[in-house]
C-alpha positions as CSV (number, residue, x, y, z in Angstrom):
1,M,-100.5,38.8,26.8
2,P,-99.1,35.5,27.4
3,S,-94.9,35.3,27.4
4,R,-93.8,33.4,24.5
5,A,-92.7,30.6,26.7
6,A,-96.4,30.0,27.9
7,R,-97.4,30.5,24.0
8,Y,-95.0,27.8,23.6
9,L,-96.4,25.2,25.6
10,Q,-100.0,25.8,24.7
11,S,-99.1,25.3,21.3
12,V,-97.0,21.8,22.3
13,G,-100.1,21.0,24.1
14,N,-102.5,21.9,21.1
15,I,-100.2,20.2,18.9
16,Q,-99.8,16.7,20.7
17,S,-103.8,16.3,21.4
18,S,-104.7,16.7,17.6
19,E,-101.9,14.4,16.4
20,G,-104.8,12.2,14.6
21,A,-104.6,8.5,13.9
22,N,-100.8,6.8,14.6
23,M,-98.8,5.4,11.5
24,G,-98.1,2.1,13.1
25,Q,-97.4,-0.1,15.7
26,V,-94.2,1.7,16.8
27,N,-95.7,5.0,17.0
28,D,-98.5,3.2,19.0
29,I,-95.9,2.3,21.2
30,L,-94.4,5.5,21.8
31,D,-97.5,7.3,22.3
32,E,-98.1,4.4,25.2
33,V,-94.7,5.5,26.9
34,R,-95.1,8.9,26.3
35,S,-98.2,8.5,28.5
36,D,-96.4,6.8,30.9
37,I,-93.8,9.8,31.4
38,A,-96.0,12.4,31.2
39,A,-96.2,14.7,34.3
40,N,-99.1,15.1,36.5
41,D,-100.6,18.6,35.4
42,K,-101.7,19.8,39.1
43,V,-97.9,18.9,40.0
44,L,-96.7,20.7,37.1
45,K,-99.0,24.1,37.7
46,E,-97.8,23.7,40.6
47,A,-93.7,23.9,39.9
48,R,-94.6,26.9,37.8
49,K,-96.1,28.6,40.6
50,R,-93.4,28.5,42.9
51,R,-90.9,29.2,40.2
52,D,-92.7,32.3,39.4
53,L,-92.8,33.2,42.7
54,V,-89.2,33.0,43.8
55,A,-88.3,34.3,40.3
56,K,-90.5,37.4,41.5
57,K,-89.1,37.8,45.0
58,A,-85.4,37.6,43.8
59,A,-85.9,39.7,41.4
60,A,-86.7,42.7,43.4
61,F,-83.0,42.5,44.7
62,P,-81.5,45.6,44.6
63,G,-79.4,45.9,41.1
64,V,-81.5,43.1,39.2
65,L,-81.8,43.5,35.3
66,R,-84.5,40.8,34.9
67,Q,-85.4,37.4,35.1
68,Y,-85.6,34.7,33.0
69,S,-86.8,31.4,32.7
70,S,-85.2,27.9,31.7
71,G,-84.8,24.3,32.1
72,S,-86.9,21.5,31.4
73,V,-90.3,23.0,32.7
74,A,-89.9,26.1,30.6
75,H,-88.7,24.3,27.6
76,G,-91.9,22.0,27.6
77,T,-89.6,18.7,28.2
78,V,-90.3,18.1,32.0
79,N,-90.9,14.2,32.6
80,N,-92.8,12.6,35.4
81,P,-91.7,13.2,38.4
82,V,-91.4,16.8,38.7
83,N,-88.4,17.2,40.6
84,D,-87.3,20.9,40.0
85,A,-88.3,24.3,37.9
86,D,-85.2,26.7,36.9
87,D,-85.6,30.2,36.7
88,G,-82.3,33.0,36.6
89,I,-81.9,36.7,37.8
90,V,-79.4,38.7,35.9
91,L,-77.4,41.0,37.9
92,D,-76.5,44.5,36.4
93,R,-72.9,44.9,36.6
94,R,-72.9,48.7,36.5
95,T,-74.4,48.1,40.1
96,Y,-71.7,45.6,41.3
97,P,-68.5,47.0,39.5
98,D,-66.5,44.8,41.7
99,L,-68.2,41.2,40.7
100,G,-66.7,38.8,38.2
101,P,-63.6,38.2,36.5
102,E,-64.4,41.6,34.7
103,G,-64.9,43.5,37.9
104,D,-62.6,45.6,39.6
105,E,-62.1,43.7,42.7
106,K,-62.7,40.1,40.8
107,E,-64.9,39.3,43.9
108,G,-66.4,35.9,43.7
109,P,-70.2,35.1,43.6
110,N,-70.6,33.5,47.4
111,E,-71.0,36.4,49.4
112,I,-73.6,38.2,46.8
113,V,-75.3,34.6,46.4
114,E,-75.7,34.7,49.9
115,E,-77.1,38.4,50.3
116,I,-79.8,37.3,48.0
117,R,-80.7,34.1,49.9
118,E,-81.0,36.1,53.2
119,F,-82.8,38.6,51.3
120,V,-85.3,36.1,49.9
121,S,-85.7,34.0,52.6
122,P,-88.4,35.5,54.5
123,K,-90.5,36.5,51.9
124,I,-90.7,33.1,50.4
125,R,-91.9,31.7,53.7
126,K,-94.9,34.2,54.2
127,V,-96.3,31.8,51.3
128,Y,-94.7,28.6,52.2
129,P,-94.2,28.7,55.8
130,D,-91.9,25.3,55.7
131,A,-89.8,26.3,53.0
132,V,-86.0,26.4,53.2
133,V,-83.9,28.5,50.9
134,T,-80.1,27.1,50.5
135,T,-77.5,27.5,47.9
136,S,-76.6,25.0,45.0
137,K,-73.9,25.0,42.7
138,R,-75.0,28.0,40.4
139,G,-77.3,29.6,43.0
140,L,-80.0,29.6,45.6
141,L,-82.2,26.1,46.1
142,V,-85.7,26.3,47.6
143,R,-87.2,23.4,49.2
144,F,-90.9,23.5,50.1
145,S,-91.7,20.7,52.4
146,S,-95.2,21.0,51.1
147,P,-95.6,17.8,48.3
148,L,-99.0,17.2,45.9
149,H,-99.4,14.0,45.1
150,D,-96.3,12.6,46.1
151,Q,-94.2,15.3,44.4
152,D,-92.3,18.4,46.5
153,P,-90.6,20.0,43.1
154,T,-87.6,22.2,44.4
155,V,-86.8,25.8,42.6
156,D,-83.6,26.7,41.6
157,I,-82.3,30.3,40.8
158,I,-79.4,31.0,38.7
159,V,-77.5,34.4,39.8
160,T,-76.2,35.6,36.9
161,L,-74.3,39.1,35.9
162,T,-73.5,40.9,32.8
163,R,-70.4,40.6,30.8
164,K,-68.8,43.5,29.8
165,D,-67.0,41.8,27.0
166,G,-68.5,38.8,24.9
167,S,-72.0,37.5,24.9
168,G,-74.1,35.7,27.3
169,L,-73.5,35.9,31.1
170,W,-71.4,35.1,34.1
171,I,-72.7,32.6,36.1
172,P,-71.2,31.5,39.4
173,N,-69.7,28.2,40.6
174,L,-70.3,28.3,44.6
175,E,-68.1,25.2,44.5
176,T,-65.1,26.6,43.2
177,K,-65.8,30.5,44.2
178,S,-65.4,31.4,40.6
179,W,-67.6,32.6,37.5
180,D,-68.1,30.6,34.4
181,A,-69.0,32.2,31.2
182,S,-72.8,30.9,30.1
183,H,-75.8,32.2,28.3
184,P,-78.8,30.3,29.8
185,E,-80.9,33.0,27.8
186,K,-79.9,32.1,24.8
187,H,-80.3,28.2,25.2
188,T,-84.1,28.8,26.1
189,E,-84.4,31.3,23.1
190,L,-83.1,28.2,20.9
191,F,-84.8,25.4,22.1
192,I,-88.0,26.6,22.2
193,G,-87.6,28.4,18.4
194,G,-88.8,27.6,15.1
195,T,-92.2,26.5,14.1
196,E,-94.7,24.7,16.3
197,S,-94.9,21.9,15.0
198,L,-91.3,21.5,14.7
199,R,-91.0,22.9,18.4
200,A,-93.8,19.7,19.4
201,L,-91.7,17.2,17.3
202,R,-88.6,18.3,19.2
203,A,-90.0,18.2,22.7
204,R,-91.6,14.8,22.0
205,V,-88.2,13.2,21.2
206,I,-86.8,15.0,24.1
207,R,-89.2,13.6,26.4
208,L,-88.5,10.1,25.1
209,V,-84.8,10.2,25.2
210,K,-84.8,11.4,28.5
211,A,-86.7,8.4,30.0
212,L,-84.6,6.5,28.0
213,N,-81.5,8.0,29.4
214,K,-82.7,7.1,33.1
215,Q,-83.3,3.3,32.6
216,W,-79.5,3.1,33.3
217,S,-78.7,3.7,37.4
218,E,-76.0,6.2,35.8
219,P,-77.2,8.3,32.9
220,A,-75.0,9.0,30.0
221,L,-76.2,12.3,29.3
222,T,-77.3,15.4,31.0
223,S,-80.7,16.9,30.2
224,F,-79.4,19.4,28.4
225,N,-77.2,17.7,26.5
226,V,-80.0,15.7,25.1
227,E,-81.5,18.9,24.5
228,A,-78.6,20.2,22.5
229,L,-78.5,17.4,20.5
230,A,-82.3,17.2,19.9
231,W,-81.9,21.1,18.7
232,E,-78.9,19.8,16.1
233,S,-80.4,16.6,14.6
234,I,-84.3,17.3,14.4
235,D,-85.2,20.3,11.6
236,D,-88.1,18.7,10.1
237,S,-91.6,19.0,11.5
238,S,-92.4,16.8,8.6
239,L,-90.9,13.7,10.0
240,S,-93.2,11.1,11.9
241,L,-92.1,10.7,15.6
242,E,-90.5,7.0,15.2
243,D,-88.3,8.6,12.3
244,A,-87.1,11.7,14.3
245,L,-86.2,9.7,17.4
246,T,-84.5,7.1,14.9
247,E,-82.9,10.5,13.8
248,F,-81.7,11.5,16.9
249,F,-80.0,8.7,17.8
250,T,-78.2,7.9,14.5
251,Y,-77.0,11.7,14.9
252,A,-76.2,11.3,18.8
253,E,-74.5,8.7,17.8
254,S,-72.2,9.8,15.1
255,E,-71.7,13.0,17.2
256,V,-70.6,12.0,20.5
257,R,-68.1,9.1,18.9
258,K,-66.1,12.2,17.9
259,R,-66.7,14.7,20.2
260,N,-68.6,16.1,23.0
261,T,-71.4,18.3,22.4
262,K,-70.8,21.8,21.5
263,D,-72.6,24.7,23.7
264,P,-75.4,25.6,21.4
265,A,-74.9,29.2,22.0
266,G,-71.6,29.0,21.5
267,V,-70.2,30.6,24.7
268,S,-69.3,27.8,27.4
269,A,-67.2,24.6,26.8
270,N,-68.2,21.7,25.3
271,L,-70.7,19.5,27.5
272,K,-69.4,16.2,29.3
273,L,-70.5,13.0,29.4
274,L,-71.8,11.6,32.7
275,V,-70.1,7.9,31.7
276,T,-67.5,7.1,29.5
277,R,-67.8,7.6,26.0
278,K,-67.6,4.1,24.7
279,V,-70.5,3.5,27.1
280,T,-72.7,6.0,25.8
281,V,-71.8,5.4,22.4
282,K,-72.9,2.0,22.7
283,R,-76.1,2.7,24.2
284,L,-77.0,5.2,21.4
285,K,-76.0,2.6,18.7
286,A,-78.0,0.1,20.1
287,A,-81.2,2.3,20.5
288,A,-80.9,3.6,17.1
289,A,-80.2,-0.3,15.6
290,N,-83.2,-1.8,17.9
291,L,-85.7,1.4,16.7
292,R,-84.6,0.7,12.6
293,C,-85.4,-3.2,13.4
294,A,-88.8,-2.5,14.9
295,L,-89.7,-0.3,12.1
296,A,-88.5,-2.8,9.3
297,A,-90.6,-5.4,11.3
298,Q,-93.8,-3.3,10.8
299,E,-93.3,-2.8,7.4
300,N,-93.3,-6.6,7.2
301,E,-96.2,-6.8,9.7
302,G,-94.1,-8.7,12.3
303,D,-95.9,-7.5,15.5
304,N,-93.8,-9.4,18.0
305,D,-91.1,-8.6,16.5
306,V,-91.7,-4.8,16.6
307,Q,-92.8,-5.1,20.3
308,E,-89.5,-6.7,20.9
309,A,-87.2,-4.5,19.7
310,M,-89.2,-1.5,20.9
311,A,-88.6,-3.5,24.7
312,K,-84.9,-3.3,23.9
313,V,-85.4,0.4,23.5
314,F,-87.1,0.9,26.4
315,R,-87.5,-2.1,28.8
316,D,-88.8,0.4,31.3
317,Y,-92.0,0.9,29.5
318,V,-92.3,-1.4,27.3
319,D,-93.4,-5.7,27.9
320,A,-91.2,-8.0,25.8
321,P,-93.2,-10.5,23.8
322,S,-93.2,-13.9,26.6
323,G,-90.4,-16.2,26.0
324,S,-88.2,-14.1,23.6
325,K,-84.6,-12.9,24.5
326,A,-85.7,-9.2,25.7
327,D,-88.0,-11.0,28.2
328,W,-85.3,-13.3,29.4
329,A,-83.2,-10.3,29.9
330,A,-85.6,-8.5,31.4
331,L,-86.0,-11.1,33.7
332,L,-81.9,-11.2,34.3
333,R,-82.2,-7.5,35.1
334,K,-84.7,-8.2,38.1
335,G,-82.3,-10.8,39.6
336,N,-83.6,-13.3,41.7
337,E,-87.9,-12.1,41.1
338,G,-88.9,-14.9,39.4
339,V,-85.8,-16.5,37.8
340,S,-84.2,-19.6,39.5
341,A,-81.2,-21.8,38.3
342,T,-81.9,-26.2,37.4
343,V,-79.9,-28.5,35.8
344,G,-81.1,-27.6,32.4
345,G,-80.2,-23.9,32.9
346,L,-82.8,-21.1,34.3
347,A,-86.6,-21.6,35.2
348,L,-88.9,-19.0,36.1
349,S,-89.3,-19.4,40.2
350,T,-87.9,-17.9,42.7
351,G,-84.1,-19.0,43.7
352,H,-81.1,-18.5,43.2
353,S,-79.9,-14.4,42.7
354,L,-78.8,-13.5,39.6
355,K,-76.6,-10.1,39.2
356,T,-78.3,-7.5,37.7
357,T,-76.7,-6.1,34.6
358,R,-78.3,-2.8,34.3
359,A,-75.9,0.1,35.2
360,F,-73.7,-0.3,32.3
361,G,-74.7,-2.9,30.4
362,G,-76.3,-2.7,26.6
363,Q,-79.6,-4.8,25.3
C-alpha cells in the first residue's frame, strides 16, 4: 500500500489536473507561473529514488529506530530546479545512552554522524559510483555527480536522537558540536494534513510564494518559514487560488510585522528571517497590495491593469504591458540591457549602465 506521503502527492496531482476552467485573468496568470516553476517529473522521480536509497542504507546503521521523510519533496512543494531531497533517521537513545543533552556523557553529534557517513558511503557508491558523502549542519549530505536534465539533486539525511523528556527529537548542529530540539516528523504530519483539496491548495500557494521569495538575490524567508505561514493561514479549501494567495500575504505581513513565525510543532525556537524585518514586511505588504489591485482590475475588466499588477508580484515570470511603470521598472533592474540615457531621460537602446535595484528593493 502506498505511504501516506505518496498518497498525498498523488492527490495533489489529481486535484491540480482536474481544476477545470479558471476563474479569471489573475488565475490564468497564476497557472502560467505555476507551469513555469513546475519541477521536471523525471528529475523529481530521480530525487525521490536517491532519497529512498540513502535513507534505506542509513536506516541499516545499528541502533536506528526508524526513518522519515521531510522537506519540500515530501511535502509536494518543490519547484524547479530540484536541488535536493530530505530525509531523516532516528537513533534510539537506549542504544546510545551517552549521546545528547540528556545522555550519560552528554556527547555531541559529530562522532556518531561521522560513523554513519563511513557506514553509508561505500553502499551508496555501489549504485552511484561517483557519489561523495560529506556532512552538512544537520547530518549527511550526498552529492551524486550524475546529472539529469542539467540537474543533480543532492540528498540530506538528518541524524536525530530520541528525547528522554519532552516531545520531538534531538537534531545535531555539527557546527557547534551540540544538539537542538525539533520535531521534523510532526512538521511533515502537519504540512500534509487536512483534506485533499486543502492540502492541494496550500501546496500551490507555497510553491508560488517560494517562487516570489527567490526573485530577490537575498530571499526574506526560508522555505520552512513559508510552509509554516501557509499552514497557519490557509485553512479554507473553498478559496480560489488567487484569494488564498492574497490571504497568505495579508496574514504573513501582519504576523511577521509583530514576531518571528512560531514552530508549528511547538518544540524549537521561532523561525529566523533571512533579511531584516523591515524589508521582509515591505515585500509581503507589496505582494498583498498588488494582488488586491489585480483582483480589483479584474472586476473592472481592465486587462492591462491586471497584467501590470501581476508583473509587480511575479516580475521574473510575468511581462508587464509595454510602456507601463512595471515595464520601466523591469528595464531598470536589467541595468544596461536595452536602456540608455538621453537628454530627455531614458531611451530603449544600449548605453550607460544603470544600477540594478533587485536585491532589497520592492516594486
